[in-house]
C-alpha positions in Angstrom: 101.4 7.1 -6.6 99.9 5.1 -9.4 98.4 2.5 -7.1 96.4 4.9 -5.3 94.3 6.1 -8.4 92.0 3.0 -8.8 90.9 3.1 -5.3 90.0 6.8 -5.6 88.0 6.1 -8.7 86.0 3.1 -7.1 83.5 5.5 -5.3 82.7 7.6 -8.2 82.0 4.5 -10.2 79.8 2.9 -7.6 77.7 6.2 -7.4 77.3 6.4 -11.3 76.2 2.9 -11.2 73.6 3.4 -8.4 72.3 6.5 -10.0 71.7 4.5 -13.3 70.0 1.9 -11.6 67.7 4.3 -9.9 66.9 6.1 -13.1 66.0 2.8 -14.8 63.7 1.8 -11.9 62.1 5.2 -12.0 61.5 4.8 -15.8 60.0 1.3 -15.3 57.8 2.7 -12.5 56.6 5.6 -14.7 56.2 3.4 -17.7 54.3 0.5 -15.9 50.7 1.8 -16.5 51.5 2.3 -20.2 53.0 -1.1 -20.5 50.1 -2.8 -18.8 47.7 -0.9 -21.0 49.5 -2.0 -24.1 50.0 -5.7 -23.1 46.8 -6.5 -21.0 44.0 -4.0 -22.2 40.8 -5.9 -23.0 40.1 -4.5 -26.5 37.6 -7.1 -27.4 34.6 -8.3 -25.4 35.6 -10.4 -22.6 34.3 -14.0 -22.0 31.4 -14.4 -19.8 31.9 -16.3 -16.7 29.4 -19.0 -16.1 27.1 -18.0 -13.2 25.5 -21.5 -12.4 22.0 -21.8 -11.0 20.1 -19.0 -9.2 19.7 -19.6 -5.4 16.3 -21.2 -4.6 15.1 -18.1 -2.9 15.9 -16.0 -6.1 14.3 -18.5 -8.3 11.1 -18.4 -6.4 10.9 -14.7 -6.5 11.7 -14.6 -10.1 8.8 -17.2 -10.8 6.6 -15.2 -8.4 6.9 -12.1 -10.4 6.6 -13.7 -13.8 3.2 -15.3 -12.6 1.8 -12.2 -10.8 3.0 -9.2 -12.8 0.6 -9.8 -15.8 -2.3 -9.1 -13.4 -1.0 -5.8 -12.2 -2.2 -2.8 -14.0 -1.5 1.1 -14.0 -4.5 3.2 -13.1 -4.8 6.9 -14.4 -7.8 9.0 -13.3 -8.6 12.5 -14.2 -11.2 14.8 -12.6 -13.5 16.1 -15.2 -12.7 19.8 -14.5 -9.3 19.2 -15.7 -10.4 18.0 -19.2 -10.6 14.5 -20.7 -7.1 14.3 -22.4 -6.1 11.3 -20.4 -4.6 8.7 -22.8 -0.8 8.6 -22.7 -0.4 10.5 -19.5 2.7 9.3 -17.8 2.4 9.9 -14.0 5.6 10.5 -12.0 3.8 9.9 -8.6 0.4 9.3 -7.0 -0.9 13.0 -7.1 0.1 15.2 -10.3 -1.4 18.4 -8.7 -3.5 19.1 -11.8 -6.5 17.0 -10.9 -4.9 13.7 -12.1 -4.2 10.6 -10.0 -2.3 7.5 -10.6 -2.0 4.3 -8.7 -2.1 0.6 -9.2 -4.7 -2.1 -9.7 -4.9 -5.7 -10.3 -7.2 -8.0 -12.5 -10.0 -9.5 -10.4 -11.8 -11.8 -12.8 -12.0 -12.6 -16.6 -14.8 -10.3 -17.0 -12.5 -7.4 -16.8 -13.0 -6.1 -13.3 -10.1 -4.3 -11.7 -9.6 -3.7 -8.0 -7.8 -0.7 -6.8 -8.0 1.9 -3.9 -11.1 4.1 -3.8 -8.8 7.1 -3.2 -7.1 6.7 -6.5 -10.4 7.1 -8.5 -12.5 9.1 -6.1 -11.8 12.4 -7.7 -12.7 11.2 -11.3 -15.7 9.1 -9.9 -17.2 12.1 -8.1 -16.8 14.6 -11.0 -17.6 12.4 -13.9 -14.0 12.5 -15.2 -12.1 9.8 -17.1 -10.4 6.7 -16.0 -7.8 4.7 -18.0 -6.0 1.5 -17.2 -2.6 0.4 -18.8 -2.2 -3.4 -18.8 1.0 -5.3 -18.4 1.1 -5.6 -22.3 1.4 -1.9 -22.5 -2.3 -1.5 -24.1 -4.2 1.4 -22.7 -7.8 0.8 -22.0 -10.8 3.1 -20.7 -12.4 2.1 -17.7 -15.5 2.9 -15.8 -16.4 2.7 -12.0 -18.4 -0.2 -11.1 -18.7 0.7 -7.5 -16.8 2.3 -4.7 -16.6 1.5 -0.9 -15.0 4.6 0.8 -15.3 2.9 4.2 -12.7 0.3 3.1 -11.1 2.4 0.5 -11.8 -0.2 -2.2 -13.1 0.5 -5.7 -13.9 -1.8 -8.7 -13.6 -0.7 -12.2 -14.6 -2.4 -15.4 -12.3 -2.3 -18.4 -13.5 -1.4 -21.9 -12.9 -3.5 -25.0 -9.5 -5.2 -25.1 -7.9 -7.9 -26.9 -5.5 -8.9 -24.1 -5.8 -12.1 -22.1 -6.9 -11.2 -18.6 -5.2 -13.1 -15.7 -6.8 -12.8 -12.3 -4.5 -13.0 -9.4 -4.7 -16.2 -7.2 -6.4 -15.4 -4.0 -5.0 -16.3 -0.4 -6.5 -15.7 3.0 -5.5 -13.2 5.7 -7.0 -15.4 8.5 -3.8 -17.4 8.9 -1.0 -14.8 8.4 1.9 -14.7 10.6 4.4 -11.9 11.6 7.5 -12.6 9.9 6.1 -14.0 6.6 7.6 -12.9 3.5 5.6 -10.3 1.4 5.9 -9.1 -2.2 4.4 -5.9 -3.4 4.0 -5.1 -7.1 3.0 -1.7 -8.1 3.8 1.6 -9.9 5.6 3.8 -7.5 6.3 7.2 -9.0 4.8 6.0 -12.2 7.6 3.3 -12.6 5.6 0.5 -14.1 5.8 -3.1 -12.5 8.1 -2.5 -9.6 8.7 -5.3 -7.4 9.6 -4.7 -3.6 10.0 -7.4 -1.0 9.7 -7.6 2.8 7.9 -9.3 5.7 4.7 -8.9 7.5 5.7 -6.5 10.4 2.3 -6.7 12.3 -1.1 -7.8 12.1 -4.5 -6.3 13.4 -3.5 -2.9 12.9 -6.1 -0.1 12.8 -6.5 2.3 9.7 -8.9 5.2 9.5 -10.7 5.3 6.2 -13.6 7.3 4.8 -16.8 8.2 6.4 -15.4 8.4 9.9 -14.8 4.6 10.0 -11.8 2.7 10.9 -10.6 -0.5 9.3 -9.4 -3.1 11.6 -7.2 -6.2 10.9 -5.0 -4.3 8.7 -1.6 -5.8 7.6 1.6 -4.0 8.3 4.6 -4.7 6.2 8.0 -3.3 5.5 7.9 -4.1 1.7 8.6 -0.6 0.2 5.4 1.2 -0.6 5.5 4.6 -2.1 3.1 7.0 -3.8 1.7 5.1 -6.9 1.6 1.8 -5.1 -1.9 2.5 -3.8 -4.3 -0.2 -4.9 -1.6 -2.8 -5.7 -1.4 -6.3 -4.6 0.5 -7.6 -1.5 1.3 -11.2 -2.1 2.7 -14.0 -0.1 5.6 -16.4 -1.2 3.0 -18.6 -3.1 2.1 -15.6 -5.2 -1.4 -15.4 -3.8 -3.3 -12.0 -3.0 -3.1 -11.5 0.8 -4.0 -7.7 0.9 -4.2 -4.5 -1.1 -1.6 -1.9 -0.5 -3.2 1.3 0.7 -1.3 3.5 2.7 2.1 4.4 4.3 3.3 6.1 7.3 6.0 8.5 6.7 6.6 12.2 7.5 8.4 12.6 4.1 5.6 10.9 2.1 8.1 8.2 0.8 8.6 4.6 2.1 9.7 4.4 5.6 9.3 0.8 6.1 5.8 1.0 7.3 3.1 0.3 4.9 -0.5 -1.0 5.3 -2.8 -3.3 3.3 -6.4 -4.1 3.4 -6.6 -7.7 4.4 -7.8 -10.0 1.4 -10.6 -11.6 3.5 -12.2 -8.2 3.8 -11.5 -7.4 -0.1 -13.0 -11.0 -1.1 -16.3 -9.9 1.0 -16.5 -6.3 -0.3 -15.5 -6.6 -4.0 -18.2 -9.1 -4.9 -20.7 -6.8 -3.3 -19.4 -3.9 -5.4 -19.9 -5.9 -8.6 -23.4 -7.0 -7.7 -24.7 -3.7 -6.3 -22.2 -1.1 -7.2 -22.0 -0.2 -3.4 -21.4 -2.1 -0.2 -23.9 -2.0 2.8 -22.4 -0.9 6.1 -24.1 -2.4 9.2 -24.5 0.1 11.8 -27.0 1.9 14.3 -26.9 5.5 13.1 -24.6 7.5 15.2 -21.5 9.9 14.7 -18.8 9.1 17.3 -16.9 11.8 19.1 -13.2 12.0 18.7 -11.3 9.3 20.4 -8.4 11.6 21.5 -10.9 13.9 23.2 -12.5 10.9 25.0 -9.1 9.8 26.1 -8.1 13.1 27.6 -11.4 13.0 29.4 -10.7 9.6 30.8 -13.5 8.0 29.0 -13.1 4.3 27.9 -15.7 3.8 25.4 -17.4 5.3 22.2 -18.9 8.8 23.1 -22.1 9.5 21.0 -21.7 12.9 19.5 -24.8 12.8 17.4 -27.8 10.5 16.6 -28.9 10.4 13.0 -32.5 10.9 12.4 -34.6 8.0 11.7 -31.9 5.5 12.7 -32.1 2.5 15.1 -30.1 4.6 17.7 -32.8 7.4 17.5 -35.5 4.7 17.9 -33.8 3.4 20.8 -33.5 6.7 22.5 -29.9 7.1 22.4 -28.5 10.5 23.0 -25.7 12.5 21.8 -23.8 15.4 23.3 -25.9 18.4 24.0 -25.3 21.1 21.4 -26.2 23.7 23.8 -24.3 22.7 27.0 -21.8 20.4 25.7 -22.8 17.8 28.2 -22.0 14.3 27.3 -25.0 11.9 26.8 -24.4 8.3 26.1 -21.2 6.4 26.1 -21.3 2.9 24.5 -19.0 0.4 26.4 -20.1 -2.8 25.0 -22.0 -4.4 22.2 -23.2 -7.9 22.3 -20.5 -10.0 24.3 -17.7 -7.7 23.2 -16.2 -4.7 25.1 -16.2 -1.5 23.1 -13.1 0.8 23.9 -13.1 2.7 20.7 -15.0 3.1 17.3 -13.2 0.3 15.6 -14.5 -2.2 18.4 -18.1 -1.0 17.6 -17.7 -1.3 13.9 -16.2 -4.7 14.2 -19.3 -5.8 16.4 -21.6 -4.3 13.8 -20.0 -6.1 10.9 -20.0 -9.5 12.9 -23.6 -9.0 13.6 -24.7 -8.0 10.0 -27.7 -6.2 8.7 -31.2 -6.5 10.3 -29.6 -8.1 13.4 -30.6 -7.2 17.0 -27.6 -6.1 19.1 -27.5 -5.4 22.8 -25.5 -2.3 23.7 -24.0 -1.5 27.1 -24.4 2.2 27.5 -23.2 4.5 30.2 -25.5 7.7 31.0 -25.1 9.7 34.0 -22.6 7.3 35.7 -25.1 4.4 35.4 -24.8 1.5 32.8 -27.9 0.2 31.1 -28.6 -2.4 28.2 -30.1 -1.1 25.1 -31.3 -3.3 22.1 -31.0 -1.8 18.7 -31.3 -3.5 15.1 -28.6 -2.8 12.8 -29.3 -1.2 9.5 -27.4 0.1 6.4 -25.9 3.4 7.7 -24.8 4.3 4.2 -28.4 5.0 3.6 -29.2 7.0 6.8 -28.7 10.8 6.5 -28.4 13.5 9.2 
């Protein structure tokens, strides 16, 4: 009988041992976070891991921003009707809804001329309002309008007295740009100073409607993020040279959708000096108001329909006719200018600009199904009135 008791107690001893081991393991599991926190918590600043050199592409971008950003400024414009308390206004976007407008500009020369978009300062310029510019140093300087070119959405400002050193941007050319080139935009989107975005040239030779019923051809399309407040800022190439002036985005929401547009620098380099010299730019033309292209397309018309002819213009002197206001009958359709075909207004505008002021141009004009040649002399259409 006594030999059988140890064997009976063996299972109980094993179960007690297994239960004890399980409790120990459970305790260790529960206590592990506390033990790790006690043993391994970094209660003093950690040592910094050496990074090594920046990648060459990163270094190039950093250097580009360091060179170009001091030339970029923040423009504040206030319409006269809203008062003149402008200094110190912090814009949170392009349009504040109270008569104020903010945008970007850049230093053009050491004399203190600043280039921006016309639509940034148009309200203040037309109403006699006030304009201020915040330099990269943080200094806020009053500015005056030297000249505007609504047809190109460009304006030139002159800075007031400032003690800051002015650094004009290096200029490039838009004549040899290639789709796929890197682009860099510096601006003040939503009032955020000196924001850098990057991208590529997405397309060239885009057309963009501007003021006075004109279309600007040769526009640069980029996917560098451009938002309200970027207007008037520089678009740069990888060498840090100005290749365009950011002017518009295409977006149903009003924010960047990867489709931004910039005025090509070759246009800027032609228009800006003229604004500095004369306060305005001359627009070669013949003195017509063109019909809507969408309407012409629906009617199957390939060319520029003359809606109206301005009094005293070369077009009037040449006997060109517009649409009859009584019957709505179409008069003349311009289908060629010089040796260029004309399919739309931008084609005619480009031909006029290529010809220059005071130059005779042969137009191919359709009337009543017949085509004839009409010679006109270009004039400054900005001085022609209805």
